C-alpha positions as a Markdown table, in Angstrom:
| # | Residue | x | y | z |
|---|---|---|---|---|
| 1 | Unk | 150.9 | 101.2 | -13.8 |
| 2 | Unk | 154.6 | 100.5 | -13.3 |
| 3 | Unk | 155.1 | 98.6 | -10.1 |
| 4 | Unk | 158.9 | 98.9 | -10.0 |
| 5 | Unk | 159.0 | 102.6 | -9.3 |
| 6 | Unk | 160.9 | 103.4 | -6.1 |
| 7 | Unk | 159.1 | 104.7 | -3.1 |
| 8 | Unk | 161.5 | 107.6 | -3.2 |
| 9 | Unk | 160.6 | 108.7 | -6.7 |
| 10 | Unk | 160.3 | 112.5 | -7.1 |
| 11 | Unk | 157.5 | 113.7 | -9.4 |
| 12 | Unk | 158.3 | 116.6 | -11.7 |
| 13 | Unk | 155.7 | 118.2 | -14.0 |
| 14 | Unk | 155.3 | 121.0 | -16.5 |
| 15 | Unk | 152.9 | 122.0 | -19.2 |
| 16 | Unk | 155.4 | 120.8 | -21.8 |
| 17 | Unk | 159.1 | 120.2 | -22.3 |
| 18 | Unk | 160.3 | 123.3 | -20.3 |
| 19 | Unk | 160.4 | 121.4 | -17.1 |
| 20 | Unk | 163.1 | 119.2 | -18.6 |
| 21 | Unk | 165.5 | 122.1 | -17.8 |
| 22 | Unk | 164.7 | 121.5 | -14.1 |
| 23 | Unk | 164.8 | 117.7 | -14.4 |
| 24 | Unk | 168.2 | 118.0 | -16.0 |
| 25 | Unk | 169.6 | 119.9 | -13.1 |
| 26 | Unk | 168.0 | 117.6 | -10.5 |
| 27 | Unk | 169.4 | 114.5 | -12.2 |
| 28 | Unk | 172.9 | 116.1 | -12.5 |
| 29 | Unk | 172.9 | 116.8 | -8.7 |
| 30 | Unk | 171.2 | 113.6 | -7.6 |
| 31 | Unk | 172.0 | 110.9 | -10.2 |
| 32 | Unk | 170.7 | 108.1 | -8.0 |
| 33 | Unk | 167.3 | 109.7 | -7.3 |
| 34 | Unk | 164.4 | 108.1 | -9.3 |
| 35 | Unk | 162.4 | 110.7 | -11.2 |
| 36 | Unk | 159.0 | 110.7 | -12.9 |
| 37 | Unk | 158.5 | 113.6 | -15.4 |
| 38 | Unk | 155.2 | 114.5 | -16.8 |
| 39 | Unk | 154.8 | 116.9 | -19.8 |
| 40 | Unk | 151.1 | 117.9 | -20.0 |
| 41 | Unk | 151.4 | 118.6 | -23.7 |
| 42 | Unk | 147.6 | 118.1 | -24.2 |
| 43 | Unk | 147.2 | 121.5 | -22.6 |
| 44 | Unk | 150.4 | 123.4 | -23.5 |
| 45 | Unk | 150.9 | 126.3 | -23.1 |
| 46 | Unk | 149.5 | 127.0 | -19.6 |
| 47 | Unk | 150.5 | 130.6 | -19.8 |
| 48 | Unk | 147.4 | 131.6 | -21.8 |
| 49 | Unk | 144.9 | 129.7 | -19.7 |
| 50 | Unk | 142.7 | 130.7 | -16.7 |
| 51 | Unk | 144.4 | 130.3 | -13.3 |
| 52 | Unk | 141.4 | 128.1 | -12.2 |
| 53 | Unk | 142.0 | 125.8 | -15.1 |
| 54 | Unk | 145.7 | 125.5 | -14.4 |
| 55 | Unk | 144.9 | 124.6 | -10.8 |
| 56 | Unk | 142.6 | 121.8 | -12.0 |
| 57 | Unk | 145.4 | 120.3 | -14.2 |
| 58 | Unk | 147.9 | 120.6 | -11.3 |
| 59 | Unk | 145.6 | 118.8 | -8.9 |
| 60 | Unk | 145.0 | 116.0 | -11.3 |
| 61 | Unk | 148.7 | 115.6 | -12.1 |
| 62 | Unk | 149.5 | 115.6 | -8.4 |
| 63 | Unk | 146.9 | 112.8 | -7.8 |
| 64 | Unk | 148.6 | 110.7 | -10.5 |
| 65 | Unk | 152.1 | 111.3 | -9.1 |
| 66 | Unk | 150.9 | 110.5 | -5.6 |
| 67 | Unk | 149.3 | 107.3 | -6.8 |
| 68 | Unk | 152.7 | 106.0 | -8.0 |
| 69 | Unk | 154.3 | 106.8 | -4.7 |
| 70 | Unk | 155.8 | 110.3 | -5.1 |
| 71 | Unk | 156.1 | 112.0 | -1.8 |
| 72 | Unk | 157.8 | 115.1 | -3.3 |
| 73 | Unk | 156.5 | 116.9 | -6.3 |
| 74 | Unk | 158.4 | 119.6 | -8.2 |
| 75 | Unk | 156.1 | 122.0 | -10.0 |
| 76 | Unk | 158.6 | 122.7 | -12.7 |
| 77 | Unk | 156.5 | 125.4 | -14.3 |
| 78 | Unk | 156.4 | 129.0 | -13.3 |
| 79 | Unk | 152.8 | 129.4 | -14.5 |
| 80 | Unk | 151.5 | 126.3 | -12.6 |
| 81 | Unk | 153.5 | 127.4 | -9.5 |
| 82 | Unk | 151.9 | 130.9 | -9.7 |
| 83 | Unk | 148.4 | 129.5 | -10.2 |
| 84 | Unk | 148.4 | 126.5 | -7.8 |
| 85 | Unk | 151.4 | 126.0 | -5.5 |
| 86 | Unk | 149.7 | 127.5 | -2.4 |
| 87 | Unk | 146.5 | 125.5 | -3.0 |
| 88 | Unk | 148.5 | 122.3 | -3.6 |
| 89 | Unk | 150.2 | 122.6 | -0.3 |
| 90 | Unk | 146.9 | 123.1 | 1.5 |
| 91 | Unk | 145.1 | 120.3 | -0.3 |
| 92 | Unk | 148.0 | 117.8 | 0.0 |
| 93 | Unk | 149.7 | 118.4 | 3.4 |
| 94 | Unk | 151.2 | 114.9 | 3.3 |
| 95 | Unk | 153.3 | 115.8 | 0.2 |
| 96 | Unk | 156.2 | 118.1 | -0.1 |
| 97 | Unk | 156.2 | 120.6 | -3.0 |
| 98 | Unk | 159.0 | 122.5 | -4.6 |
| 99 | Unk | 157.8 | 125.2 | -7.0 |
| 100 | Unk | 159.2 | 127.8 | -9.4 |
| 101 | Unk | 159.3 | 131.5 | -8.9 |
| 102 | Unk | 160.9 | 134.2 | -11.1 |
| 103 | Unk | 164.4 | 134.8 | -9.7 |
| 104 | Unk | 163.6 | 138.4 | -8.7 |
| 105 | Unk | 165.6 | 138.3 | -5.5 |
| 106 | Unk | 168.8 | 137.0 | -7.0 |
| 107 | Unk | 168.4 | 139.5 | -9.9 |
| 108 | Unk | 168.2 | 142.5 | -7.5 |
| 109 | Unk | 171.4 | 141.2 | -5.8 |
| 110 | Unk | 173.1 | 140.8 | -9.2 |
| 111 | Unk | 172.2 | 144.0 | -11.0 |
| 112 | Unk | 174.7 | 146.8 | -10.9 |
| 113 | Unk | 172.4 | 149.6 | -12.1 |
| 114 | Unk | 169.1 | 148.6 | -10.6 |
| 115 | Unk | 167.4 | 147.7 | -14.0 |
| 116 | Unk | 166.2 | 144.1 | -14.4 |
| 117 | Unk | 164.3 | 142.4 | -17.2 |
| 118 | Unk | 161.9 | 139.5 | -16.6 |
| 119 | Unk | 160.7 | 137.1 | -19.3 |
| 120 | Unk | 157.6 | 135.1 | -18.2 |
| 121 | Unk | 154.1 | 134.1 | -19.3 |
| 122 | Unk | 151.0 | 136.3 | -18.7 |
| 123 | Unk | 149.7 | 133.9 | -16.0 |
| 124 | Unk | 153.0 | 134.2 | -14.1 |
| 125 | Unk | 152.9 | 138.0 | -14.1 |
| 126 | Unk | 149.2 | 137.8 | -13.0 |
| 127 | Unk | 150.0 | 135.5 | -10.1 |
| 128 | Unk | 150.2 | 136.7 | -6.5 |
| 129 | Unk | 153.7 | 135.0 | -6.1 |
| 130 | Unk | 155.4 | 137.2 | -8.7 |
| 131 | Unk | 153.8 | 140.4 | -7.3 |
| 132 | Unk | 154.8 | 139.5 | -3.8 |
| 133 | Unk | 158.4 | 138.9 | -4.9 |
| 134 | Unk | 158.5 | 142.3 | -6.6 |
| 135 | Unk | 157.0 | 144.1 | -3.6 |
| 136 | Unk | 159.3 | 142.4 | -1.2 |
| 137 | Unk | 162.6 | 142.5 | -3.0 |
| 138 | Unk | 162.5 | 145.0 | -5.9 |
| 139 | Unk | 161.2 | 148.2 | -4.3 |
| 140 | Unk | 164.4 | 150.0 | -5.3 |
| 141 | Unk | 164.8 | 148.2 | -8.7 |
| 142 | Unk | 163.2 | 149.0 | -12.0 |
| 143 | Unk | 161.6 | 145.9 | -13.4 |
| 144 | Unk | 160.9 | 145.5 | -17.1 |
| 145 | Unk | 158.7 | 142.7 | -18.3 |
| 146 | Unk | 157.8 | 140.9 | -21.5 |
| 147 | Unk | 155.5 | 137.8 | -22.1 |
| 148 | Unk | 157.3 | 136.7 | -25.3 |
| 149 | Unk | 154.2 | 135.6 | -27.2 |
| 150 | Unk | 154.8 | 132.4 | -29.2 |
| 151 | Unk | 158.1 | 131.6 | -27.6 |
| 152 | Unk | 156.9 | 128.6 | -25.5 |
| 153 | Unk | 155.2 | 127.2 | -28.6 |
| 154 | Unk | 158.4 | 127.6 | -30.7 |
| 155 | Unk | 160.5 | 125.7 | -28.1 |
| 156 | Unk | 157.9 | 123.0 | -27.9 |
| 157 | Unk | 158.4 | 122.6 | -31.6 |
| 158 | Unk | 162.1 | 122.4 | -31.3 |
| 159 | Unk | 162.7 | 125.8 | -32.9 |
| 160 | Unk | 165.5 | 126.9 | -30.6 |
| 161 | Unk | 167.6 | 129.2 | -32.8 |
| 162 | Unk | 165.8 | 129.8 | -36.1 |
| 163 | Unk | 165.0 | 133.3 | -37.3 |
| 164 | Unk | 161.4 | 133.4 | -36.0 |
| 165 | Unk | 162.5 | 132.4 | -32.5 |
| 166 | Unk | 165.3 | 135.0 | -32.6 |
| 167 | Unk | 162.8 | 137.7 | -33.7 |
| 168 | Unk | 160.5 | 136.9 | -30.7 |
| 169 | Unk | 163.5 | 137.3 | -28.4 |
| 170 | Unk | 164.7 | 140.5 | -30.1 |
| 171 | Unk | 161.3 | 142.1 | -29.7 |
| 172 | Unk | 161.4 | 141.3 | -26.0 |
| 173 | Unk | 165.1 | 141.9 | -25.1 |
| 174 | Unk | 166.3 | 144.8 | -27.2 |
| 175 | Unk | 163.9 | 147.4 | -25.7 |
| 176 | Unk | 165.0 | 146.1 | -22.2 |
| 177 | Unk | 168.7 | 146.6 | -23.2 |
| 178 | Unk | 168.0 | 150.0 | -24.6 |
| 179 | Unk | 166.4 | 151.0 | -21.2 |
| 180 | Unk | 169.6 | 149.8 | -19.4 |
| 181 | Unk | 168.7 | 146.3 | -18.2 |
| 182 | Unk | 171.9 | 144.6 | -17.1 |
| 183 | Unk | 170.2 | 141.4 | -15.7 |
| 184 | Unk | 167.6 | 139.2 | -17.4 |
| 185 | Unk | 165.5 | 136.7 | -15.4 |
| 186 | Unk | 164.2 | 133.6 | -17.1 |
| 187 | Unk | 160.7 | 133.3 | -15.6 |
| 188 | Unk | 159.7 | 130.2 | -17.6 |
| 189 | Unk | 161.3 | 126.8 | -17.5 |
| 190 | Unk | 161.2 | 126.6 | -21.3 |
| 191 | Unk | 163.6 | 129.5 | -21.7 |
| 192 | Unk | 166.9 | 127.9 | -20.4 |
| 193 | Unk | 166.9 | 125.9 | -23.6 |
| 194 | Unk | 167.5 | 129.1 | -25.6 |
| 195 | Unk | 170.1 | 130.7 | -23.4 |
| 196 | Unk | 172.7 | 130.7 | -26.2 |
| 197 | Unk | 170.4 | 132.8 | -28.4 |
| 198 | Unk | 169.5 | 135.1 | -25.5 |
| 199 | Unk | 173.1 | 135.7 | -24.7 |
| 200 | Unk | 173.9 | 136.4 | -28.3 |
| 201 | Unk | 171.3 | 139.1 | -28.4 |
| 202 | Unk | 172.0 | 140.8 | -25.0 |
| 203 | Unk | 175.8 | 140.6 | -25.2 |
| 204 | Unk | 178.5 | 139.6 | -22.7 |
| 205 | Unk | 177.8 | 142.5 | -20.2 |
| 206 | Unk | 174.2 | 141.3 | -19.3 |
| 207 | Unk | 173.7 | 138.6 | -16.8 |
| 208 | Unk | 171.1 | 135.9 | -17.5 |
| 209 | Unk | 169.6 | 134.1 | -14.5 |
| 210 | Unk | 168.3 | 130.6 | -14.8 |
| 211 | Unk | 166.7 | 129.4 | -11.5 |
| 212 | Unk | 166.9 | 125.7 | -12.3 |
| 213 | Unk | 170.2 | 125.0 | -10.4 |
| 214 | Unk | 168.8 | 126.7 | -7.3 |
| 215 | Unk | 165.7 | 124.5 | -7.6 |
| 216 | Unk | 167.8 | 121.4 | -7.8 |
| 217 | Unk | 169.7 | 122.4 | -4.6 |
| 218 | Unk | 166.4 | 123.0 | -2.8 |
| 219 | Unk | 165.2 | 119.5 | -3.8 |
| 220 | Unk | 168.5 | 118.0 | -2.6 |
| 221 | Unk | 168.2 | 119.8 | 0.8 |
| 222 | Unk | 164.6 | 118.7 | 1.3 |
| 223 | Unk | 165.1 | 115.1 | 0.3 |
| 224 | Unk | 168.0 | 114.9 | 2.8 |
| 225 | Unk | 165.9 | 116.5 | 5.6 |
| 226 | Unk | 162.9 | 114.2 | 4.9 |
| 227 | Unk | 165.1 | 111.0 | 4.6 |
| 228 | Unk | 163.9 | 110.5 | 1.0 |
| 229 | Unk | 167.3 | 110.7 | -0.6 |
| 230 | Unk | 168.0 | 107.5 | -2.7 |
| 231 | Unk | 171.6 | 106.4 | -2.6 |
| 232 | Unk | 170.9 | 102.8 | -3.7 |
| 233 | Unk | 172.3 | 103.1 | -7.2 |
| 234 | Unk | 174.7 | 105.1 | -9.3 |
| 235 | Unk | 172.2 | 106.1 | -12.0 |
| 236 | Unk | 168.5 | 106.2 | -11.3 |
| 237 | Unk | 165.6 | 105.4 | -13.5 |
| 238 | Unk | 163.9 | 108.4 | -15.1 |
| 239 | Unk | 160.4 | 107.9 | -16.4 |
| 240 | Unk | 159.4 | 110.3 | -19.2 |
| 241 | Unk | 155.7 | 110.7 | -19.8 |
| 242 | Unk | 153.5 | 113.0 | -21.9 |
| 243 | Unk | 149.7 | 113.6 | -22.3 |
| 244 | Unk | 150.5 | 114.6 | -25.9 |
| 245 | Unk | 151.9 | 112.6 | -28.7 |
| 246 | Unk | 154.7 | 110.2 | -27.5 |
| 247 | Unk | 156.6 | 110.2 | -30.7 |
| 248 | Unk | 156.9 | 114.0 | -30.9 |
| 249 | Unk | 157.8 | 114.1 | -27.2 |
| 250 | Unk | 160.6 | 111.5 | -27.7 |
| 251 | Unk | 162.0 | 113.5 | -30.6 |
| 252 | Unk | 162.0 | 116.8 | -28.7 |
| 253 | Unk | 163.7 | 115.3 | -25.7 |
| 254 | Unk | 166.4 | 113.9 | -28.0 |
| 255 | Unk | 166.8 | 117.4 | -29.5 |
| 256 | Unk | 166.9 | 119.2 | -26.1 |
| 257 | Unk | 168.8 | 116.7 | -23.9 |
| 258 | Unk | 170.7 | 114.6 | -26.6 |
| 259 | Unk | 169.5 | 111.4 | -25.1 |
| 260 | Unk | 167.4 | 108.4 | -26.3 |
| 261 | Unk | 164.3 | 107.7 | -24.2 |
| 262 | Unk | 161.1 | 105.7 | -24.2 |
| 263 | Unk | 158.0 | 107.6 | -23.5 |
| 264 | Unk | 155.0 | 106.7 | -21.4 |
| 265 | Unk | 151.7 | 107.7 | -22.9 |
| 266 | Unk | 149.3 | 109.4 | -20.5 |
| 267 | Unk | 145.8 | 110.5 | -21.4 |
| 268 | Unk | 143.2 | 112.8 | -19.8 |
| 269 | Unk | 140.0 | 110.9 | -19.1 |
| 270 | Unk | 137.1 | 112.8 | -17.4 |
| 271 | Unk | 139.5 | 115.2 | -15.7 |
| 272 | Unk | 142.0 | 112.6 | -14.5 |
| 273 | Unk | 145.2 | 111.2 | -15.9 |
| 274 | Unk | 145.4 | 107.5 | -17.0 |
| 275 | Unk | 148.3 | 105.6 | -18.3 |
| 276 | Unk | 147.8 | 104.1 | -21.8 |
| 277 | Unk | 149.3 | 100.6 | -21.8 |
């Protein structure tokens, strides 16, 4: 285990590389804050899995991040947030959690005609969090949904703008546009990486809402309130880790973020995460 990790490290996790879209925004806003990112690529995608199984993964990842000193954990995955955020807060009252939720409320404020499209995984739509948001904020708004089968897997493979990825998006978005949607919500952290393709399909008159900047602002606010904000350096250390294949993860991070990294290899052993030295 690395012993130089700051006590103010913020843990960030996702089923795969999608959470990098959140990590990118947090680092841009808080460049001195040390971050530890985990991509649970051994189990990606979470969206097709049982909610109980996703909770087990989330608890084990939280245990690992807590063991390296993280006092705040960002669940940078809509699916994991829907499945486990409430339970994580109950089980780990000593930790602060920031989770993802589909930006239904901002979409209802942004739409001009009251028709909103939401792209998310099946598990997100099944979760109580999403349904509570719709019931609370979208009573007077028509919500159109699509689960975009195969899209998370395409992004995990680095296929951001090829024809097969574009076809998945067209099948999801064009019926929404035909029904009048003027606002599209990205309900999965993988999807911000394909915003250019989404915007090309929906056109300039449709708003696309990425919740990642709002999550970064929330993290900044809470760190300040909890006195966990690290101002000790100009640029912080970011640790990148995967439970999948480190070489592939390193390549996809370079493709998505245009940076060179070294990857920590984590492995699942009897339901717990261990670092491979």
